[in-house]
Each structure stands twice: as C-alpha cells, then as structure tokens.
C-alpha positions as CSV (number, residue, x, y, z in Angstrom):
1,M,-50.1,31.9,55.8
2,T,-48.5,30.1,52.3
3,A,-49.8,30.5,48.7
4,P,-50.3,27.2,46.8
5,I,-47.6,26.7,44.6
6,P,-48.7,26.7,40.9
7,S,-49.0,23.8,38.5
8,D,-47.7,25.5,35.5
9,I,-43.6,26.4,36.7
10,P,-42.1,26.4,33.1
11,D,-39.4,23.7,33.0
12,L,-35.6,25.6,34.0
13,P,-32.7,25.8,31.2
14,A,-30.3,23.8,31.2
15,L,-26.9,25.3,33.9
16,P,-23.7,25.7,31.1
17,G,-21.0,23.1,31.7
18,V,-23.2,20.8,33.4
19,P,-24.0,17.9,31.3
20,A,-27.9,16.9,30.9
21,A,-27.6,13.6,31.7
22,L,-24.0,11.3,32.8
23,L,-22.7,9.2,30.5
24,P,-22.5,5.6,31.2
25,S,-18.3,4.9,32.3
26,P,-18.4,1.3,32.9
27,V,-15.7,-0.7,34.7
28,P,-13.3,-2.1,32.4
29,A,-12.5,-5.8,33.4
30,T,-9.1,-5.3,34.1
31,A,-9.7,-3.0,36.7
32,V,-11.6,-5.6,38.6
33,V,-10.5,-8.9,37.6
34,T,-7.9,-10.6,40.2
35,P,-4.4,-10.6,38.3
36,V,-3.2,-13.9,37.7
37,R,0.7,-15.0,37.6
38,R,1.3,-18.1,35.1
39,P,4.4,-19.1,35.9
40,A,4.2,-22.4,34.0
41,T,3.5,-20.6,31.3
42,A,5.9,-18.1,31.2
43,I,8.6,-20.9,31.5
44,F,7.4,-22.4,28.9
45,R,7.3,-19.8,26.4
46,L,10.7,-18.3,28.1
47,L,12.1,-21.5,27.2
48,T,11.2,-22.1,23.5
49,A,12.7,-18.4,23.0
50,A,15.5,-19.5,24.2
51,T,15.9,-22.6,21.9
52,A,14.9,-20.7,18.7
53,A,17.3,-17.6,19.8
54,T,20.2,-20.4,20.2
55,A,18.8,-22.2,16.9
56,V,19.2,-19.2,15.5
57,T,22.6,-18.3,17.3
58,M,24.4,-21.5,15.8
59,E,23.2,-20.6,12.0
60,L,24.6,-17.3,12.3
61,L,28.3,-19.1,13.5
62,L,28.3,-21.8,11.2
63,G,27.5,-19.9,8.0
64,S,27.2,-16.4,6.6
65,P,25.6,-13.9,8.6
66,A,24.4,-12.2,5.3
67,E,22.9,-15.3,4.2
68,V,21.6,-16.6,7.0
69,L,19.5,-14.0,7.8
70,S,17.9,-13.6,4.6
71,R,16.2,-16.5,5.0
72,F,13.0,-16.4,5.7
73,T,12.8,-19.3,8.8
74,I,14.9,-17.5,10.3
75,Q,13.6,-14.1,9.9
76,S,10.0,-15.9,11.6
77,S,12.3,-17.2,14.0
78,I,14.2,-14.1,15.3
79,L,10.5,-12.4,15.3
80,L,9.1,-15.9,17.2
81,T,11.9,-15.2,19.9
82,L,11.4,-11.4,20.9
83,V,7.1,-12.0,21.3
84,M,8.1,-15.5,23.1
85,T,10.1,-13.2,25.3
86,I,7.5,-10.5,25.8
87,S,5.0,-12.9,26.6
88,A,6.4,-14.9,29.2
89,R,7.2,-11.9,31.0
90,R,4.0,-10.5,30.8
91,A,2.7,-14.1,32.1
92,W,5.0,-14.1,34.9
93,T,4.0,-10.3,36.0
94,A,0.1,-10.7,35.6
95,R,0.7,-8.1,32.5
96,R,-2.2,-7.9,29.6
97,P,-1.1,-10.3,26.9
98,L,0.3,-9.5,23.3
99,P,-2.3,-8.3,20.6
100,A,-3.5,-11.4,18.9
101,G,-2.7,-10.1,15.9
102,L,0.8,-9.7,16.6
103,T,0.7,-13.8,18.2
104,G,-1.4,-15.4,15.5
105,A,1.0,-13.8,12.7
106,T,4.1,-15.2,14.4
107,L,2.4,-18.4,14.6
108,L,1.6,-18.6,11.2
109,Y,5.1,-17.7,9.8
110,A,6.4,-19.7,12.2
111,L,4.0,-22.9,10.4
112,I,4.6,-21.7,7.2
113,A,8.4,-21.9,7.2
114,A,7.8,-25.8,8.9
115,L,5.2,-26.3,6.1
116,V,7.6,-25.5,3.4
117,H,10.4,-27.0,4.4
118,H,8.8,-30.5,5.4
119,L,6.5,-30.2,1.9
120,L,8.9,-28.4,-0.1
121,V,12.4,-28.5,0.6
122,A,13.1,-31.5,2.1
123,N,10.4,-33.3,0.6
124,A,12.5,-36.1,-2.0
125,S,9.4,-36.0,-4.1
126,S,9.3,-31.8,-4.5
127,P,10.5,-30.9,-7.7
128,F,12.1,-27.7,-5.4
129,A,13.7,-30.3,-3.2
130,V,17.5,-30.1,-1.9
131,P,19.6,-32.5,0.5
132,S,19.5,-31.9,4.1
133,P,22.2,-32.2,6.1
134,S,22.2,-35.2,8.3
135,T,24.5,-35.0,10.9
136,G,26.5,-32.3,12.5
137,W,25.3,-29.2,13.9
138,H,23.6,-28.2,10.8
139,A,21.2,-31.2,11.2
140,I,20.5,-29.7,14.8
141,T,19.4,-26.8,14.3
142,N,17.1,-27.7,10.8
143,Q,15.2,-29.5,13.5
144,L,14.7,-27.1,15.7
145,L,14.0,-24.5,13.3
146,H,11.3,-26.5,10.7
147,T,10.2,-28.8,13.7
148,A,10.6,-28.3,17.5
149,I,10.3,-24.6,17.4
150,P,7.5,-24.5,15.1
151,I,5.8,-27.8,17.2
152,A,6.2,-25.4,20.7
153,A,4.6,-22.1,19.3
154,L,1.8,-24.0,17.9
155,V,1.2,-25.7,21.5
156,N,2.0,-22.8,23.3
157,W,-0.9,-21.2,21.4
158,L,-3.5,-24.3,21.8
159,L,-2.5,-24.6,25.5
160,L,-1.5,-21.6,26.9
161,T,-3.8,-19.0,24.8
162,A,-6.5,-17.8,25.5
163,S,-9.1,-18.5,22.1
164,G,-11.5,-16.7,20.2
165,R,-9.2,-13.4,19.5
166,L,-8.5,-13.8,16.4
167,H,-10.5,-12.1,13.5
168,L,-10.8,-13.0,9.6
169,R,-10.1,-9.1,9.2
170,Q,-6.7,-9.9,10.3
171,A,-6.1,-12.7,7.7
172,A,-4.8,-10.6,4.9
173,P,-2.8,-8.0,6.4
174,W,-0.7,-10.9,8.1
175,L,0.6,-11.9,4.4
176,L,2.3,-8.5,4.0
177,Y,5.0,-10.2,5.4
178,P,5.4,-13.1,3.1
179,M,4.6,-10.5,0.0
180,A,7.5,-8.0,1.1
181,Y,9.8,-11.9,1.7
182,L,9.0,-12.5,-2.3
183,A,9.7,-9.1,-3.2
184,F,13.3,-8.8,-1.0
185,S,14.2,-12.5,-2.5
186,L,13.8,-11.2,-6.0
187,A,15.3,-8.2,-5.5
188,R,18.4,-9.5,-3.7
189,G,18.7,-12.2,-6.4
190,E,19.0,-9.5,-9.1
191,L,21.7,-7.7,-7.2
192,L,23.9,-10.6,-6.2
193,L,26.2,-11.8,-9.4
194,P,25.0,-15.6,-11.4
195,G,26.6,-18.3,-10.5
196,T,26.7,-16.9,-6.4
197,P,26.1,-19.4,-4.0
198,G,22.9,-19.2,-2.4
199,R,21.6,-16.4,-5.0
200,Y,18.1,-17.5,-4.7
201,L,17.5,-19.1,-1.2
202,Y,14.6,-21.0,-1.8
203,G,14.2,-23.5,-5.2
204,F,10.6,-22.0,-5.9
205,L,11.7,-18.5,-6.1
206,D,15.2,-19.6,-8.5
207,V,14.0,-16.6,-11.5
208,A,17.7,-17.8,-12.7
209,E,16.4,-21.2,-13.1
210,H,12.4,-21.1,-13.6
211,G,12.2,-17.8,-14.5
212,Y,9.7,-15.1,-13.8
213,K,6.6,-16.2,-14.9
214,S,6.8,-19.5,-13.2
215,V,8.7,-18.1,-10.1
216,L,5.2,-15.3,-9.4
217,A,2.5,-18.1,-10.6
218,N,4.7,-20.5,-7.4
219,A,4.1,-17.3,-5.5
220,L,0.7,-17.1,-6.0
221,L,-0.3,-20.8,-5.7
222,L,1.8,-20.2,-1.7
223,G,-0.3,-17.2,-1.4
224,L,-2.9,-18.8,-1.7
225,A,-2.1,-21.3,0.8
226,F,-1.0,-19.3,3.1
227,Y,-3.9,-17.1,3.1
228,A,-6.1,-20.6,3.4
229,L,-3.9,-21.2,6.7
230,A,-4.4,-18.1,8.1
231,V,-8.4,-18.5,8.1
232,T,-7.9,-22.1,8.9
233,L,-6.0,-21.0,12.4
234,V,-8.7,-18.0,12.5
235,T,-11.6,-20.7,12.6
236,L,-9.2,-23.1,15.4
237,D,-9.5,-20.0,17.2
238,H,-13.1,-19.5,17.5
239,I,-14.2,-23.3,17.9
240,R,-11.5,-24.5,20.2
241,P,-12.0,-24.6,24.1
242,N,-10.6,-22.2,26.1
243,P,-7.4,-23.4,28.0
244,V,-6.8,-19.7,29.6
245,H,-9.2,-19.7,32.8
246,H,-9.0,-16.5,35.4
247,R,-10.1,-16.6,39.4
248,T,-13.5,-15.7,39.7
249,K,-12.4,-13.8,42.7
250,T,-12.6,-9.7,41.6
251,G,-11.9,-6.8,43.5
252,F,-10.1,-3.5,42.4
253,R,-6.9,-2.9,42.4
254,L,-4.6,0.3,41.4
255,G,-1.2,-0.5,38.6
256,P,-1.3,-1.3,34.7
257,P,-3.9,-3.3,33.5
258,V,-4.0,-6.9,33.7
259,G,-5.6,-9.6,31.3
C-alpha cells in the first residue's frame, strides 16, 4: 500500500549551471527571408561608379594630380565610386546592403558638391563665380561630376534603396568630413606660397582675398545649410515610399546574412 503524497513538499532548489528560465532567442529576419538578387540595381550602380571613376581619372590626366585630389568634388566622387561599387556587388549577390549612415553620407556629399558648384561657383550672379570650361574634356568631366553623377546618386537613393533607414542622429556626424575639409583647405592655402595658382580652390574659402573673418563666416553659413540638407534627406527618407520589396516566401538559409 503506497503512502499518500504530502502536500507540503518544498520547492527544489535550482540546479547549478542551468538557467531558471529560457531566454528568448528570436530568429533574425535575415535568416528566414529568401535572398533576393537585384541585377538591374547592381548594373545601375556599377555604371554610376564607372562613370564617376572615368571622370575622376580624366581630371587627373588633364590637371595637376595634387590639385585635383584636393577638390571636394573629386574626393566625394571617389567615395561615391567605392560605395557604389560595393553596393552593386551586394545587390548582385543578394547580400546585406551597406550601412545606411555610409550611403546617406555619400549621397549628402555628392549633393553638396553639386549645389555648391551650381549655386556659388558656376552661377554668374554669385560673388564667388569662376568661368567654367564650355568646350573640351574639362567641360565634359565638369558636367559629369557636378550634374550627371549627383543625379544618378539621388535616383539610386530614391528608387533603388530601402526607405526609413536614416536617422536624425546621423546628420551631425555627417558634417565631420566637410569640417575636416575646411581645415585641410585652409592649411593647404597657408602652406602654399602667395600667388600659387589654385592656392584656394574655392572663392568663398580664399583667405588671401577675403580674410579669415569672412571665410569663417561663409563656412558657418554653409555648414548650417549642409545640416539643413542632411535633415531634409532624413525627413524625406521617412516619408518616401519604400521602392525595395522582398518576396514573401521564407525559408531557412545557411550562409552569410542577406538584406
């Protein structure tokens, strides 16, 4: 005859090394979403990168490499070439896209180069206007670097990049590069001898003609405009429709995560 089970059995202590409760371990979406190759996107980005690389190479062959590489437009175009090339490969192989902070910064710098050129440098009514070449290879590269390539970068962002990935906290760090370029440009001007051609590559940064007070005031105004442009990009990113739609079929996939 079995004894009755007592009702006051104390709780057994937890075994050492065994968690009292299982921690949630959600499966990331990248592990179950079917990888999607985007060959058309990859081709567009690769063509954009090739065009930017060609324009930069032509500028290097036509001018002084040291001076050419000192221009904001050239530096931002080189960055755009690298980012577009890597983004093209990831779209072709269905891998995770580059961080939005990097692609957003690249787009911002391309737009800054275009807007500064068209509003301040090539605008006849601007006090900092300089004559632009109307014929020859310089005229072609000028239009590619300041018009065609920034437009292509904008089209890639609007039509081929997922929306809602930019954040307002990224806007201020994006300005670190323009600030560094300002310091570089002023230091370069101080190191070059007075009268050296291209000592200051942009009229609004020409300390020899305008003085530091005016140049720093111009830089402050431009910095505020650049920040406003960055905030505008973030805002548009959250209100524009998402052009990237993945297939709904899911399934586990072994290998590197994709996006």
